[in-house]
N, C-alpha and C positions, 0 to 999 in steps of 0.2 A: 484503633480503641473499639469503635462499633462491631468490628467485626470479633476481637478477642471476648468483646462481651458476650455477644452472642454465641459462641462454641462454649464460652463459660457456662450458660445457663442451659444449654443443649446438654452438655456432658454432664450436670447436676441433675437435669430433670432424667437422663436413660439410668442415670446409676440409683437413683430414687425410684424408678419404674419395674427394677430389676427383683427388688426383694416380692414385690405387692403382687407379681400378677404369676410366677413362679412356683410358690408353694404356699400350697394349702394346709390349711391346720388339721392334722387327722384327729378325729375324735379320741377323745381320753377315755380310754379302756379303764370301766370300774369293779376294782376289786370286791368279789365277793370271796365271802371265807367258805371253804368246804365245811362239812360235815365236822362239827367240835367235840363232838362225842366220838372219841376213839379208843380203843383199846392199847393197853400198857402193863408188860410184864418190870416187876422191880421188887426193890426191899422196902417192904414199910416198915419207919425206924419211925419208933416213939423217943421223945426226948422231954420227961415233964409234962405239960399239957399240949404241947406240939410235936407236929411231926412231918416228917418228907419222903417222899416218891421216889428213889434211887435205882434206877435204871444203868444201861450200859453208857447211852449217850446221852442221859437228862436226868436233871435231878430237881425236883418240881416239892414247895413248899405244900403241905395238904393242909387246905380247908376244914376244920373240924368241925364237920355238921353231924346231922344223925347217925350218917352213914360210914365216916368216920369214928366217929363212939363206939359204933356196932365191932368194927374191925379190930377197933383197940381193946374192946372187953373181952374178943375173943382169943385175943395171941395166948392168955395164957392155957387155952385148950389144947396147944399145939405145943410138939416137940423143935426147938434151936435151939441152935449154940449160945445164941443171947437171948436172953428173955425179951428183949425192946426191938426185936427185928427180925421181921419174918415174910417169906416171897409171897408174893400177891400177886392175881393178872386181876386187873380193875376195867372197869369203862369212863372217863372220865373229862373232863370241857378242862382245856388247858389256859388261863387267861393272866394277863399283866397283872404284877403285883402291885395291887393299891399303896401298900408300904414304901418307902423309899429305900429301907434299909433291909437288907435281906437277901432274901432268892430273888431274882428277876421274874418267876412264872408262880403260878398258885393253879392248883389242878383243885379242883369239887370232885370230888368220887361219885358217881353215877349209880355204878352197880360193881359189885361184888362176882368176880367170875367166878375166883377160885384161889384158894389159901394153899399153896403148894408147898408144906410141912404135913408130915404125920401128926396125927390126934395122938393124943398122951393115953394112956390104957386106960388109965385111972379114972380119968372123965368120961370114956365110953362105958362104964361098969355103969357109975353113976346115975347117968341116962336111961340106963335100961331097966 
């Protein structure tokens, strides 16, 4: 009986020590965000007071700040098939949408690189 208890205790100690000595915890990798202001090419689509930016592989709700309002106001100066849609290339910062409904990501436009539509002729004459 003493021999059985001794073997049991030794087996218990050996099995308990196997997990402690061999594996050292790996340091956790801290994820850092890369430059969050990237270039995006897509269609700027207005619907009332809201807008979205739709590309080939993404669709973001647009934060309606001063830069987005400038883009909205300039839409009438360009020829497009649909007056509420204009192809653009912009730089922006994509964040998670704080509103639970709607799109999962929100883009804050930082810079309008290029509007990829032709300007209307009558607006060119008015500016000169």
